[in-house]
C-alpha positions in Angstrom: 14.2 -19.6 -47.9 17.0 -20.3 -45.8 15.7 -21.9 -42.2 17.2 -20.1 -39.1 18.9 -22.4 -36.3 16.7 -23.7 -33.5 19.0 -21.5 -31.0 18.7 -18.5 -33.3 14.9 -18.9 -33.4 14.7 -19.3 -29.6 15.0 -15.2 -29.4 12.1 -14.5 -32.2 8.8 -13.5 -31.3 7.4 -15.6 -33.8 9.2 -19.0 -32.4 5.9 -20.7 -31.6 4.8 -20.1 -35.0 7.7 -21.3 -36.8 9.0 -24.8 -37.7 11.8 -24.6 -34.7 9.5 -26.6 -32.2 8.8 -29.0 -34.5 12.1 -29.8 -36.0 13.3 -29.9 -32.1 10.8 -32.6 -31.3 11.6 -34.4 -34.5 15.4 -34.0 -34.0 14.9 -35.5 -30.3 12.8 -38.4 -31.3 15.0 -39.6 -34.2 17.9 -39.5 -31.8 15.9 -41.6 -29.3 14.9 -44.2 -31.8 18.4 -44.3 -33.1 19.9 -44.8 -29.8 17.9 -47.4 -28.7 18.3 -49.1 -32.2 22.3 -48.8 -31.6 21.7 -50.0 -27.8 20.2 -53.2 -28.9 22.0 -53.9 -32.2 25.2 -53.3 -30.6 24.6 -55.4 -27.4 23.5 -58.1 -29.7 26.6 -58.2 -32.0 29.1 -57.6 -29.0 27.4 -60.5 -27.4 27.7 -62.8 -30.6 31.3 -61.5 -31.1 32.4 -62.5 -27.3 30.4 -66.1 -27.8 32.3 -66.9 -31.1 36.0 -65.6 -30.0 37.0 -69.2 -28.9 36.5 -70.4 -32.6 38.1 -67.0 -34.1 35.1 -65.8 -36.0 33.9 -63.4 -33.1 37.6 -61.4 -33.7 36.7 -59.6 -36.8 33.1 -59.1 -35.7 34.3 -57.5 -32.4 37.1 -55.5 -34.5 34.5 -54.5 -36.9 32.4 -52.7 -34.3 35.4 -50.3 -33.7 34.2 -48.5 -36.9 30.6 -48.6 -36.0 30.8 -45.0 -35.0 31.5 -43.9 -38.9 28.1 -44.6 -40.3 26.4 -43.5 -37.0 28.4 -39.9 -36.9 27.4 -39.3 -40.8 23.9 -40.0 -40.1 24.2 -37.8 -36.8 25.8 -35.0 -38.9 22.7 -35.4 -41.4 20.0 -35.1 -38.6 21.7 -31.8 -37.3 20.5 -30.1 -40.3 17.1 -30.0 -38.3 18.9 -28.0 -35.6 21.3 -25.8 -37.6 21.1 -25.5 -41.4 25.0 -25.2 -41.4 26.5 -28.7 -42.7 29.0 -30.1 -40.3 31.7 -31.2 -42.7 33.6 -34.8 -42.3 36.8 -34.9 -40.4 37.8 -38.1 -42.6 40.2 -37.8 -45.2 39.9 -39.5 -48.7 42.0 -42.7 -48.9 45.0 -42.3 -51.2 44.6 -45.8 -52.6 41.3 -47.5 -53.6 40.1 -50.5 -51.7 38.6 -51.6 -48.4 42.3 -52.1 -46.7 43.5 -48.6 -47.6 40.2 -47.2 -46.0 40.5 -49.1 -42.8 44.1 -48.4 -42.4 43.4 -44.4 -42.7 40.5 -44.8 -40.5 42.1 -46.6 -37.7 44.9 -43.6 -37.8 42.5 -41.0 -37.4 41.4 -39.7 -34.1 37.9 -38.8 -35.7 37.2 -42.6 -35.4 37.9 -42.9 -31.8 35.8 -39.5 -31.1 32.9 -41.0 -33.4 33.1 -44.5 -31.4 32.9 -42.6 -28.2 29.8 -40.5 -29.3 28.2 -43.7 -30.6 28.4 -45.3 -26.8 27.1 -42.2 -25.5 24.4 -42.5 -27.7 23.5 -46.1 -26.7 24.0 -45.1 -23.2 23.2 -41.7 -22.2 22.0 -39.5 -24.8 18.8 -41.3 -25.9 17.3 -41.8 -22.5 17.7 -38.4 -22.1 16.2 -37.5 -25.3 13.4 -39.6 -24.6 12.8 -38.0 -20.7 12.7 -34.6 -22.2 10.1 -35.5 -25.0 7.9 -37.2 -22.2 8.1 -34.0 -20.3 7.7 -31.2 -23.0 5.3 -32.8 -25.5 4.0 -36.4 -24.3 2.7 -34.9 -20.9 1.1 -31.8 -22.3 -0.3 -34.0 -25.4 -2.3 -36.4 -22.7 -3.6 -33.4 -21.1 -4.8 -31.9 -24.7 -6.1 -35.5 -25.5 -8.4 -35.4 -22.6 -11.9 -34.7 -24.4 -11.4 -37.2 -26.5 -10.4 -40.1 -24.3 -13.5 -39.2 -22.2 -15.5 -39.6 -25.4 -14.2 -43.0 -26.1 -14.4 -44.3 -22.5 -18.2 -43.7 -22.9 -18.9 -39.9 -22.1 -19.9 -38.0 -19.1 -20.3 -40.2 -15.7 -17.1 -42.2 -16.8 -13.8 -41.4 -15.2 -10.8 -40.8 -16.7 -7.2 -39.5 -15.3 -5.5 -37.7 -18.1 -1.7 -38.1 -17.5 -2.7 -39.9 -14.3 -3.0 -36.9 -12.4 -6.7 -36.3 -11.2 -9.9 -37.6 -12.0 -12.3 -36.2 -15.2 -15.8 -37.2 -15.6 -17.5 -34.4 -17.5 -16.6 -32.4 -20.8 -16.1 -29.2 -19.0 -13.5 -30.4 -16.9 -12.0 -32.4 -19.8 -12.0 -28.9 -21.7 -10.6 -27.1 -19.3 -7.7 -30.0 -19.1 -7.3 -29.9 -22.5 -6.8 -25.9 -22.4 -3.8 -26.4 -19.6 -2.4 -29.1 -21.9 -2.2 -26.2 -24.9 -0.9 -23.7 -22.1 2.0 -26.3 -21.2 2.8 -26.9 -24.6 3.4 -23.5 -25.5 5.4 -22.7 -22.3 7.4 -25.7 -22.9 8.4 -25.4 -26.4 11.3 -22.9 -25.6 13.1 -25.4 -22.9 12.7 -28.1 -25.7 14.3 -26.0 -28.4 16.9 -25.1 -25.7 17.8 -28.9 -25.1 17.5 -29.5 -28.9 19.8 -27.0 -29.5 22.2 -27.8 -26.3 22.2 -31.5 -27.9 23.1 -30.9 -31.3 26.0 -28.3 -30.2 27.3 -31.1 -28.1 27.0 -33.5 -30.9 29.0 -31.1 -32.9 31.5 -30.7 -31.0 32.6 -34.5 -30.9 31.9 -35.0 -34.8 33.1 -32.0 -36.2 36.7 -31.8 -37.4 39.4 -30.4 -35.4 41.6 -27.6 -36.9 44.2 -30.0 -37.6 42.0 -32.0 -39.6 40.7 -29.2 -41.4 44.0 -28.3 -42.4 45.0 -31.8 -43.5 41.6 -31.9 -45.6 42.7 -28.6 -47.2 46.1 -29.9 -47.9 44.5 -32.9 -49.4 42.1 -30.7 -51.6 45.1 -28.4 -52.7 47.2 -31.5 -53.6 44.2 -33.0 -55.4 43.8 -29.8 -57.5 47.3 -29.5 -58.3 47.1 -33.1 -59.3 44.5 -32.4 -61.9 46.5 -29.4 -63.1 49.1 -31.6 -64.1 47.0 -34.0 -65.4 45.1 -31.5 -67.6 48.5 -29.8 -68.7 49.8 -33.4 -69.8 46.5 -33.9 -71.7 47.2 -30.3 -73.2 50.4 -31.6 -74.4 49.5 -34.8 -75.7 46.6 -33.2 -77.9 49.3 -30.7 -79.3 51.5 -33.4 -80.0 48.7 -35.4 -81.8 47.5 -32.4 -83.9 51.3 -31.4 -84.6 52.6 -34.8 -85.8 49.4 -36.6 -87.0 46.8 -34.0 -88.5 48.9 -31.2 -89.3 51.1 -33.4 -91.3 48.4 -35.1 -93.4 47.0 -31.6 -93.9 50.2 -30.3 -95.1 50.6 -33.4 -97.8 47.0 -32.6 -98.8 47.7 -29.1 -99.5 51.0 -30.3 -101.5 49.1 -32.6 -103.6 46.2 -30.1 -104.4 49.2 -27.8 -105.2 50.6 -30.0 -107.7 47.1 -31.5 -109.2 46.6 -27.5 -109.7 49.8 -27.3 -111.9 49.0 -30.1 -113.9 45.3 -29.2 -114.5 44.8 -27.4 -117.9 44.8 -23.4 -117.2 41.2 -21.9 -117.1 39.3 -25.4 -116.9 36.7 -25.7 -114.4 39.0 -28.2 -112.9 41.6 -26.2 -112.3 39.4 -23.8 -110.5 37.9 -26.2 -108.3 41.7 -27.5 -107.4 42.6 -23.8 -106.7 39.4 -23.1 -104.7 40.3 -26.4 -102.6 44.2 -25.8 -102.5 43.2 -22.1 -100.9 40.8 -23.7 -98.7 43.3 -26.5 -97.3 45.7 -23.4 -96.8 43.5 -21.7 -94.7 42.4 -25.1 -92.6 46.4 -25.3 -92.0 47.1 -21.9 -90.8 44.0 -22.1 -88.4 45.2 -25.6 -87.3 48.6 -24.0 -86.5 47.0 -21.3 -84.7 45.2 -23.6 -82.6 48.1 -25.5 -82.0 49.8 -22.7 -81.0 47.3 -21.9 -78.4 47.0 -25.2 -76.8 50.4 -25.4 -75.9 52.9 -23.1 -77.7 56.0 -25.0 -78.8 58.1 -21.8 -77.9 57.1 -21.9 -74.3 58.2 -25.6 -74.3 61.5 -25.3 -75.8 62.7 -21.6 -74.8 60.7 -20.6 -71.8 58.2 -17.8 -70.4 60.3 -15.0 -71.9 60.2 -16.1 -75.4 56.4 -17.2 -75.2 55.3 -13.7 -74.1 57.6 -11.8 -76.8 55.4 -14.5 -79.4 52.1 -13.5 -77.8 53.0 -9.8 -78.2 53.8 -10.2 -81.7 50.7 -12.0 -82.5 48.5 -9.2 -80.6 45.4 -7.8 -81.9 46.9 -4.1 -80.2 50.7 -3.2 -80.5 52.3 -4.3 -77.1 55.7 -3.1 -75.7 57.6 -5.7 -73.9 61.0 -5.3 -72.1 63.7 -6.7 -73.6 64.9 -10.2 -72.8 68.2 -8.6 -72.1 66.8 -6.2 -69.4 66.2 -7.4 -65.9 62.1 -6.7 -66.8 62.4 -10.0 -68.7 65.3 -11.7 -67.6 63.2 -14.9 -66.4 65.2 -18.5 -65.8 63.4 -21.5 -66.5 60.4 -22.3 -63.9 58.0 -25.4 -63.6 56.0 -26.1 -66.4 53.0 -25.5 -64.4 54.2 -21.9 -63.3 55.2 -20.9 -67.3 52.0 -22.3 -68.4 49.6 -20.4 -65.9 52.0 -17.1 -66.6 51.6 -17.6 -70.4 48.0 -18.0 -70.4 47.6 -15.4 -68.1 49.3 -12.9 -70.7 47.2 -14.6 -73.5 43.9 -13.6 -71.4 44.9 -10.4 -70.9 46.0 -9.5 -74.3 42.6 -10.8 -75.5 40.5 -8.8 -72.8 42.7 -5.8 -74.2 41.7 -6.3 -77.8 38.2 -7.2 -77.0 36.9 -5.0 -74.5 39.3 -2.2 -73.4 39.5 0.0 -76.8 43.3 0.4 -75.8 45.7 1.9 -78.4 48.9 0.2 -76.7 49.7 -2.3 -73.9 52.8 -2.8 -71.9 53.9 -6.5 -70.3 56.6 -6.7 -67.7 57.7 -10.2 -66.3 60.4 -10.9 -63.5 61.4 -13.5 -61.0 62.5 -12.2 -58.0 62.7 -13.4 -54.2 61.2 -16.5 -55.2 57.9 -15.0 -57.0 57.2 -14.7 -60.4 55.4 -11.4 -61.3 53.8 -10.6 -64.2 52.0 -7.2 -65.1 50.0 -6.4 -68.5 49.0 -2.7 -68.7 47.1 -1.0 -71.2 45.7 2.3 -71.9 42.2 1.5 -72.5 39.0 2.8 -70.9 39.0 0.8 -67.9 35.9 -0.6 -66.0 37.1 -4.4 -66.3 34.7 -6.7 -63.9 35.9 -10.2 -63.6 32.2 -11.4 -63.1 31.1 -10.3 -66.8 32.5 -13.8 -67.8 36.0 -12.0 -69.4 37.7 -15.4 -68.3 39.7 -13.8 -65.4 37.5 -15.8 -62.7 39.0 -19.1 -64.5 42.3 -17.7 -64.6 42.7 -16.6 -60.8 41.2 -20.2 -60.0 44.0 -22.0 -62.2 46.3 -19.8 -60.5 44.9 -20.5 -56.8 46.4 -24.1 -57.2 49.9 -22.8 -57.6 49.3 -20.7 -54.5 49.4 -17.5 -56.9 47.4 -14.5 -57.1 45.4 -12.4 -59.5 44.8 -8.6 -59.1 43.0 -6.6 -61.6 43.1 -2.7 -61.0 40.8 -1.5 -63.6 39.1 2.3 -62.8 36.6 3.9 -64.8 38.6 5.8 -67.7 41.7 3.1 -67.1 44.2 2.0 -67.2 43.9 -1.5 -66.6 46.8 -3.2 -64.9 46.2 -7.2 -64.5 49.0 -8.3 -61.9 50.1 -12.1 -61.3 52.0 -13.1 -58.6 53.3 -17.1 -58.5 55.6 -18.3 -55.8 58.3 -20.7 -57.2 61.6 -21.9 -57.7 63.7 -21.9 -60.9 64.5 -25.1 -62.6 67.9 -26.4 -62.3 69.8 -26.1 -65.7 70.4 -29.5 -67.4 
């Protein structure tokens, strides 16, 4: 069950019965304790650093205090979950290089570091006393009135005077019970002001510590670059595996097949050995065929050597369903050489589409067009099947869309019941310069 925010819970009829008042009190109590600790520790470290400046030891200590807001802000973002279940993302970027020096250099340049330092100063000097004052007025004061009967019993019972919250004299249990009832009423009445202050306090903290639009844009750009690097590394690993299989395992398997063929010729016809060699030779041939198909599926050589148009023609020739492709001499397939990642994404989009046509559509024919116009690669695969394709049913289209998104590409699937199904891919890119 997802918790409501305290601010949203203030307007609900069951607010007093929900966890919102208790979460508000816990949030303010944590803020008061954290702020007091920051004040004491910060003052002590500042004093020590100032005293050691003359021997140069205090300079690094004072400089390190500049970054004290970073861990405090991280803790505050986690504490805000008590008030609002929506997490506050970090405004900091990940250093491009490993090491503590790169971390310090990046943090010094970020505005978020200085906002977090300002928040830490406010927490130590202003916010925690306010939190403590609100808790004292809305929780501690009514709680002292509620505890009046227990207070009277601890002092010896009726006939002994007590002053709950230092207000009036109580010397009998009826008066103590009335005082406790008043405390309960005050707790209920002050629960809404308590929640309102806690929500406002958390909103102010979020305003200081949440990332700005420019920081979100920078973070998104970094995520995009990171995903692009992962795709490039993945493609490089695919090509390495393809080379290892092609130049290593496939060549050895070819040599084994030739030796089995020669041994089969030397064996006496009709003997048991000849039969075993024939079976082994045929099995090796099947394994070699499967290995070649596997290599072609990992990264087809035709794609690397001749480009996307030739690779699409090759995929169409091997499709289980007859496929029509526009001839390479026509405008529909007049494709220049494109970046490797774009050609790979376009090729595997066609492969996935043709695989789905053969497995799920019941189509008798498919048609592929591909063109690069206005700086955009457009590939379309159409079939005459029964339609109803749903990417959520695990046909591989979701992963394909994620792969295209890294290249700022889009995947569109139109598949009404009864067909036809049309898969369209668009990837912005520029042609590769000719060598």
